[in-house]
PLY file of the C-alpha trace (Angstrom):
ply
format ascii 1.0
element vertex 460
property float x
property float y
property float z
element edge 459
property int vertex1
property int vertex2
end_header
149.26 89.36 96.98
149.77 93.05 96.19
147.34 95.13 94.19
148.36 98.17 92.18
146.25 101.28 91.71
145.57 100.13 88.13
144.23 96.83 89.46
141.87 98.64 91.80
140.62 100.83 88.96
140.05 97.74 86.83
138.02 95.99 89.55
136.04 99.17 90.21
135.24 99.59 86.52
134.22 95.93 86.29
131.98 96.30 89.34
130.28 99.38 87.88
129.70 97.93 84.41
128.45 94.39 85.11
124.93 93.23 85.95
121.46 94.36 84.91
121.09 97.90 83.60
119.01 98.85 86.63
121.72 97.54 88.97
124.49 99.31 87.02
122.65 102.63 87.34
122.13 102.01 91.05
125.81 101.14 91.65
127.07 104.23 89.83
124.71 106.44 91.79
125.66 104.80 95.08
129.36 105.41 94.41
128.73 109.02 93.38
126.45 109.59 96.37
129.00 108.09 98.78
131.61 110.59 97.65
129.19 113.53 97.67
127.48 112.60 100.94
130.85 111.90 102.52
131.75 115.53 101.90
128.28 116.55 103.05
128.75 114.70 106.35
132.08 116.41 106.92
130.51 119.83 106.27
127.55 119.13 108.57
129.91 118.05 111.36
132.03 121.18 110.95
128.95 123.44 110.91
127.71 122.24 114.33
130.60 123.50 116.53
130.97 126.56 114.29
127.30 127.50 114.76
127.28 126.48 118.41
130.21 128.79 119.16
128.76 131.59 117.02
125.56 131.52 119.06
125.44 129.58 122.36
123.77 126.29 123.41
120.49 128.03 124.27
120.20 130.12 121.08
121.36 127.19 118.99
118.49 125.23 120.53
116.07 128.00 119.49
117.42 127.79 115.93
116.86 124.01 115.91
113.33 124.26 117.31
112.22 126.92 114.81
113.73 125.00 111.91
111.88 121.87 113.03
108.59 123.70 113.52
108.67 125.32 110.10
109.31 121.87 108.59
105.70 121.20 109.57
104.97 123.06 106.36
105.38 119.64 104.76
101.74 119.17 105.75
100.74 121.43 102.90
102.58 119.50 100.22
99.71 116.98 100.58
101.84 114.31 98.92
102.34 116.03 95.54
106.11 115.51 95.38
105.95 111.89 96.51
103.19 111.24 93.98
105.35 112.89 91.31
108.28 110.64 92.22
106.31 107.48 91.43
104.26 108.85 88.53
107.29 110.33 86.74
109.22 107.06 87.15
106.32 105.04 85.70
105.78 107.47 82.76
109.49 107.43 81.94
109.64 103.62 82.20
106.83 103.53 79.59
108.64 106.06 77.38
105.77 108.56 77.58
107.69 111.87 77.52
104.60 114.08 77.22
102.93 112.42 80.21
106.10 112.81 82.30
106.35 116.49 81.30
102.71 117.06 82.20
103.21 115.55 85.64
106.21 117.84 86.27
104.44 120.96 84.98
101.30 120.22 86.99
103.32 119.59 90.16
105.16 122.92 89.82
101.93 124.81 89.25
99.92 123.41 92.16
102.78 123.29 94.67
103.57 126.95 93.88
99.96 128.00 94.50
99.80 126.00 97.74
102.93 127.52 99.25
102.15 131.08 98.20
98.90 130.79 100.14
100.68 129.07 103.06
103.29 131.83 103.23
100.66 134.61 103.29
98.58 132.91 106.00
101.52 132.05 108.26
103.10 135.50 107.80
99.94 136.95 109.32
99.49 134.26 111.99
103.08 134.52 113.27
102.22 137.96 114.76
99.68 136.28 117.02
102.07 133.65 118.40
103.28 134.00 121.99
106.87 132.84 121.41
107.73 133.31 125.09
105.21 130.68 126.24
105.52 128.43 123.21
109.31 127.99 123.26
110.06 128.81 126.89
112.28 131.79 125.90
112.86 135.25 127.47
110.28 137.90 126.55
113.03 140.22 125.28
113.86 137.73 122.49
110.31 137.52 121.08
110.76 140.11 118.30
113.99 138.51 117.12
112.39 135.05 117.07
109.37 136.37 115.15
111.69 137.88 112.50
113.71 134.67 112.31
110.49 132.69 111.84
109.63 134.83 108.79
113.09 134.24 107.28
112.92 130.46 107.77
109.29 130.39 106.58
110.19 132.26 103.38
113.14 130.17 102.29
111.45 126.87 103.17
108.34 127.77 101.13
110.61 128.58 98.19
112.51 125.34 98.73
109.35 123.23 98.53
108.80 124.54 95.00
112.42 124.56 93.87
113.22 121.09 95.23
110.90 119.51 92.68
114.03 119.17 90.54
115.49 116.95 93.27
112.38 114.77 93.11
112.80 114.46 89.34
116.47 113.49 89.70
115.70 110.83 92.31
112.74 109.46 90.31
115.07 109.21 87.31
117.48 107.14 89.46
120.01 109.99 89.67
120.15 110.57 93.44
123.86 111.46 93.25
123.02 114.60 91.25
120.33 115.53 93.76
122.86 115.08 96.57
125.34 117.26 94.68
122.88 120.18 94.68
122.47 119.76 98.44
126.25 119.64 98.88
126.72 122.92 97.01
124.14 124.60 99.24
125.86 123.27 102.37
129.26 124.41 101.14
128.06 127.97 100.50
126.34 128.00 103.93
129.56 126.87 105.60
131.56 129.66 103.96
129.01 132.32 104.92
128.70 131.06 108.51
132.50 131.06 108.82
132.58 134.68 107.63
129.83 135.55 110.13
131.96 134.20 112.99
134.81 136.47 111.89
132.94 139.71 111.23
129.73 139.66 113.32
128.55 138.79 116.80
126.20 135.85 117.33
122.94 136.62 115.49
120.06 134.25 114.77
118.89 136.61 112.01
122.21 136.51 110.17
122.34 132.73 110.53
118.85 132.36 109.08
119.73 134.53 106.08
123.01 132.66 105.50
121.39 129.24 105.39
118.35 130.34 103.39
120.10 132.35 100.68
122.71 129.66 99.98
120.11 126.92 99.48
117.85 129.04 97.26
120.69 130.21 94.98
121.84 126.64 94.33
118.32 125.34 93.64
117.48 128.19 91.24
120.62 127.72 89.16
120.38 123.92 89.37
116.79 123.97 88.12
117.57 126.32 85.23
120.64 124.34 84.20
119.00 120.89 84.25
115.79 121.94 82.50
117.84 123.57 79.75
120.12 120.56 79.29
119.56 116.95 80.42
115.86 117.41 81.23
115.00 119.85 78.45
112.37 117.46 77.07
110.63 117.50 80.47
110.89 121.26 81.05
107.72 122.55 82.76
105.36 124.66 80.69
101.94 126.20 81.30
100.50 124.38 78.29
101.33 121.02 79.89
99.47 121.74 83.14
96.58 119.28 83.36
94.00 119.31 86.16
93.31 115.61 85.68
97.00 114.86 86.25
96.87 116.87 89.48
94.19 114.41 90.56
96.47 111.49 89.59
99.33 112.95 91.63
97.02 113.68 94.53
95.33 110.26 94.54
98.71 108.56 94.91
100.32 111.38 96.88
97.60 111.48 99.53
98.62 107.96 100.53
102.11 109.30 101.14
100.71 112.43 102.78
99.37 110.91 106.00
102.56 108.88 106.68
104.46 112.09 105.93
102.39 113.92 108.55
103.03 111.10 111.02
106.77 111.38 110.36
106.67 115.13 111.01
104.58 114.72 114.16
106.91 112.03 115.49
110.28 113.47 114.52
110.10 117.18 113.69
108.01 117.89 116.79
110.62 116.31 119.08
112.61 119.55 119.34
109.46 121.55 120.07
108.35 119.16 122.85
111.80 119.22 124.45
111.90 123.05 124.35
108.37 123.36 125.71
108.66 120.87 128.58
112.36 121.27 129.35
114.55 124.01 127.78
116.26 124.93 124.52
119.68 123.81 125.79
118.27 120.28 126.09
117.21 120.59 122.45
120.86 121.17 121.59
121.94 118.07 123.57
119.36 115.90 121.83
120.15 117.29 118.38
123.91 116.81 118.69
123.53 113.19 119.82
121.05 112.59 117.01
123.35 114.21 114.44
126.32 112.13 115.64
124.56 108.84 114.91
122.75 110.30 111.90
126.09 110.41 110.08
125.97 106.60 110.05
122.35 106.55 108.91
123.14 109.09 106.19
125.74 106.76 104.66
123.27 103.86 104.76
120.54 105.98 103.18
122.96 106.85 100.36
123.17 103.15 99.57
119.40 102.83 99.92
118.31 105.85 97.85
118.15 104.05 94.45
115.95 101.28 95.91
112.59 103.10 95.81
112.71 104.12 92.14
114.44 100.86 91.21
111.60 98.89 92.80
109.01 101.02 90.98
110.69 100.22 87.67
111.19 96.51 88.47
107.69 96.01 89.87
105.98 97.46 86.79
108.17 95.25 84.59
107.42 92.15 86.66
111.03 91.64 87.76
110.31 90.38 91.29
113.54 88.35 91.42
115.61 91.54 91.24
113.62 93.04 94.11
114.10 90.01 96.38
117.81 89.78 95.60
118.44 93.46 96.27
116.55 93.36 99.61
118.69 90.41 100.77
121.84 92.34 99.85
120.69 95.41 101.77
120.01 93.30 104.88
123.57 91.96 104.72
124.95 95.48 104.28
122.96 96.62 107.34
124.91 94.34 109.75
128.24 96.25 109.71
126.34 99.53 110.06
124.68 98.36 113.28
128.03 97.12 114.62
129.68 100.42 113.68
126.90 102.23 115.56
127.70 100.22 118.68
131.34 101.25 118.38
130.28 104.90 117.98
128.13 104.59 121.10
131.08 103.28 123.16
133.20 106.26 122.09
130.43 108.88 122.12
131.59 110.86 125.19
135.14 111.18 123.89
133.93 112.12 120.41
131.63 114.86 121.76
134.56 116.43 123.65
136.81 116.23 120.59
134.12 117.49 118.24
132.62 120.32 120.29
135.28 121.01 122.90
135.32 119.92 126.54
132.53 121.09 128.84
130.71 122.97 126.05
127.53 120.95 126.58
126.63 117.81 128.54
125.00 114.91 126.69
123.78 112.03 128.87
124.75 108.51 127.80
121.08 107.50 127.87
120.37 110.03 125.09
123.19 108.64 122.95
122.02 105.06 123.59
118.42 105.79 122.58
119.57 107.68 119.46
121.61 104.60 118.52
118.63 102.27 119.03
116.31 104.55 117.07
118.65 105.00 114.09
119.48 101.26 113.98
115.80 100.32 113.84
115.18 103.12 111.34
117.85 101.79 108.94
116.28 98.32 109.12
112.81 99.78 108.59
113.92 101.92 105.65
114.74 98.87 103.52
111.20 97.51 103.64
109.44 100.89 103.63
111.35 101.86 100.45
110.16 98.67 98.76
106.54 99.21 99.81
106.68 102.86 98.70
108.16 101.81 95.36
105.30 99.36 94.84
102.76 102.01 95.90
101.01 99.62 98.34
100.35 102.31 100.93
96.96 101.60 102.55
98.35 99.75 105.58
101.04 102.38 106.06
98.36 105.07 105.71
96.21 103.60 108.51
99.11 102.71 110.80
100.62 106.18 110.57
97.44 107.78 111.90
97.46 105.51 114.95
101.19 105.84 115.65
101.25 109.65 115.35
98.53 109.90 117.99
100.30 107.21 120.03
103.57 109.15 119.90
102.04 112.27 121.45
100.08 110.28 124.03
103.06 108.16 125.10
105.34 111.21 125.31
102.83 112.99 127.58
102.41 109.93 129.81
106.14 109.37 130.23
106.82 113.07 130.92
103.86 113.96 133.12
102.99 110.67 134.83
106.40 109.03 135.16
108.53 112.21 135.14
110.94 111.03 132.45
113.42 113.49 131.00
113.96 114.01 127.27
114.44 110.22 127.05
110.62 110.08 126.95
110.62 111.64 123.48
113.16 109.17 122.07
111.43 106.13 123.58
108.14 107.30 122.05
109.77 107.84 118.63
111.26 104.33 118.66
107.99 102.61 119.59
105.99 104.72 117.14
108.06 103.35 114.25
106.24 100.02 114.56
105.12 100.07 110.91
108.71 100.20 109.70
110.35 97.54 111.86
107.40 95.11 112.13
104.50 95.65 109.72
106.44 96.64 106.56
108.62 93.47 106.68
105.44 91.39 107.02
103.89 93.21 104.05
107.03 92.61 101.98
106.90 88.90 102.88
103.23 88.66 101.90
103.79 90.33 98.51
107.12 88.95 97.30
107.72 85.71 99.21
104.29 84.23 99.86
102.51 85.93 96.89
99.44 86.38 99.05
96.07 86.58 97.33
94.74 89.07 99.85
94.37 92.48 98.16
95.06 94.49 101.31
98.81 93.86 101.01
98.91 95.33 97.47
96.73 98.42 97.97
0 1
1 2
2 3
3 4
4 5
5 6
6 7
7 8
8 9
9 10
10 11
11 12
12 13
13 14
14 15
15 16
16 17
17 18
18 19
19 20
20 21
21 22
22 23
23 24
24 25
25 26
26 27
27 28
28 29
29 30
30 31
31 32
32 33
33 34
34 35
35 36
36 37
37 38
38 39
39 40
40 41
41 42
42 43
43 44
44 45
45 46
46 47
47 48
48 49
49 50
50 51
51 52
52 53
53 54
54 55
55 56
56 57
57 58
58 59
59 60
60 61
61 62
62 63
63 64
64 65
65 66
66 67
67 68
68 69
69 70
70 71
71 72
72 73
73 74
74 75
75 76
76 77
77 78
78 79
79 80
80 81
81 82
82 83
83 84
84 85
85 86
86 87
87 88
88 89
89 90
90 91
91 92
92 93
93 94
94 95
95 96
96 97
97 98
98 99
99 100
100 101
101 102
102 103
103 104
104 105
105 106
106 107
107 108
108 109
109 110
110 111
111 112
112 113
113 114
114 115
115 116
116 117
117 118
118 119
119 120
120 121
121 122
122 123
123 124
124 125
125 126
126 127
127 128
128 129
129 130
130 131
131 132
132 133
133 134
134 135
135 136
136 137
137 138
138 139
139 140
140 141
141 142
142 143
143 144
144 145
145 146
146 147
147 148
148 149
149 150
150 151
151 152
152 153
153 154
154 155
155 156
156 157
157 158
158 159
159 160
160 161
161 162
162 163
163 164
164 165
165 166
166 167
167 168
168 169
169 170
170 171
171 172
172 173
173 174
174 175
175 176
176 177
177 178
178 179
179 180
180 181
181 182
182 183
183 184
184 185
185 186
186 187
187 188
188 189
189 190
190 191
191 192
192 193
193 194
194 195
195 196
196 197
197 198
198 199
199 200
200 201
201 202
202 203
203 204
204 205
205 206
206 207
207 208
208 209
209 210
210 211
211 212
212 213
213 214
214 215
215 216
216 217
217 218
218 219
219 220
220 221
221 222
222 223
223 224
224 225
225 226
226 227
227 228
228 229
229 230
230 231
231 232
232 233
233 234
234 235
235 236
236 237
237 238
238 239
239 240
240 241
241 242
242 243
243 244
244 245
245 246
246 247
247 248
248 249
249 250
250 251
251 252
252 253
253 254
254 255
255 256
256 257
257 258
258 259
259 260
260 261
261 262
262 263
263 264
264 265
265 266
266 267
267 268
268 269
269 270
270 271
271 272
272 273
273 274
274 275
275 276
276 277
277 278
278 279
279 280
280 281
281 282
282 283
283 284
284 285
285 286
286 287
287 288
288 289
289 290
290 291
291 292
292 293
293 294
294 295
295 296
296 297
297 298
298 299
299 300
300 301
301 302
302 303
303 304
304 305
305 306
306 307
307 308
308 309
309 310
310 311
311 312
312 313
313 314
314 315
315 316
316 317
317 318
318 319
319 320
320 321
321 322
322 323
323 324
324 325
325 326
326 327
327 328
328 329
329 330
330 331
331 332
332 333
333 334
334 335
335 336
336 337
337 338
338 339
339 340
340 341
341 342
342 343
343 344
344 345
345 346
346 347
347 348
348 349
349 350
350 351
351 352
352 353
353 354
354 355
355 356
356 357
357 358
358 359
359 360
360 361
361 362
362 363
363 364
364 365
365 366
366 367
367 368
368 369
369 370
370 371
371 372
372 373
373 374
374 375
375 376
376 377
377 378
378 379
379 380
380 381
381 382
382 383
383 384
384 385
385 386
386 387
387 388
388 389
389 390
390 391
391 392
392 393
393 394
394 395
395 396
396 397
397 398
398 399
399 400
400 401
401 402
402 403
403 404
404 405
405 406
406 407
407 408
408 409
409 410
410 411
411 412
412 413
413 414
414 415
415 416
416 417
417 418
418 419
419 420
420 421
421 422
422 423
423 424
424 425
425 426
426 427
427 428
428 429
429 430
430 431
431 432
432 433
433 434
434 435
435 436
436 437
437 438
438 439
439 440
440 441
441 442
442 443
443 444
444 445
445 446
446 447
447 448
448 449
449 450
450 451
451 452
452 453
453 454
454 455
455 456
456 457
457 458
458 459
């Protein structure tokens, strides 16, 4: 039986317009995000060899390490944005526009103050850092790295404030629009980096400026546009800043904060540990293998993005059936992703040569294999963690994250120093440290939605 283009459009329209309103919104956003993120994946894949050739494997590793280290600034968010995501979704579900606007205004105010102070302190502290010892780099490069650190620090502090609009979009079940802002920033970065390769010699400083400026421009214009149009009724204002609402955001956000720290310790510190105990070229090998498999995870996370806010809405309306049905569907969708990852693993060596060029950098099969295992378990974990986050039952995750973040560092040190593992030690430690996601979160989901346990610990 042959299908015409008109038939396909009809079936697509039918798919997007049938079902519960919450499901229709989710499906439209998933389709939009797939298109946008598909382009984003292509851009990110093109940027890697472009940047690698503009610099070299060692300097590219330095860029990756510094970017990862500065992401530790997430510590200072202390959960405000994650608290806003849930609180805004609940206020909007109740139709309380003023409350939603107060949460947004309060979040902007306090996050701005926090990151102004953070920037000033770290600007001063960075002069005291011995970059040579910390990152295992030549002494002659210290001044350049210190300047690059200031550039990355500046644009990331600005991003933490400006990306509140992304949090609002995601909380309002519009992740496709949030992804579109990210795509625009990536596109501008790609154009600037391409021009750098044509008119300048490899420079970490120029690269830092190119990436930072492009992201900030998009976020500034995106924020102004949305708060003067679709989200005009929620536009932040000084008169809507409420100290008591800061406490509300913080009380919920602090439960997200510790798991967020654990995530940073476990994942963002990987590049630093590899650079410190091995070398920056090994950072490049790890990052390229990770990015290769991350393209698969990125597509899955596009499909998963609406789940958190959808669960928040459904849970507060008592629609547990929708939650259970959607989790079962996500588990079915996960199967082809894991199989596709296995296929990617089998072809990884050939893809690296085609992607980066032959003999540009060596990536051991063991690194690719462990990246595949990690990202497969992460996709599985993300389904249940998104549900638990949407419910706001974060106490168990809070406690577990403290233990696993310490366990990650300890296990990494043991495997490297006692058993003399290579960078595989870091990946093994990351996989095992994700125990909350692949074991405890599914149990918590079962206790809440399947067994309807009476024990309060599962709901807190």
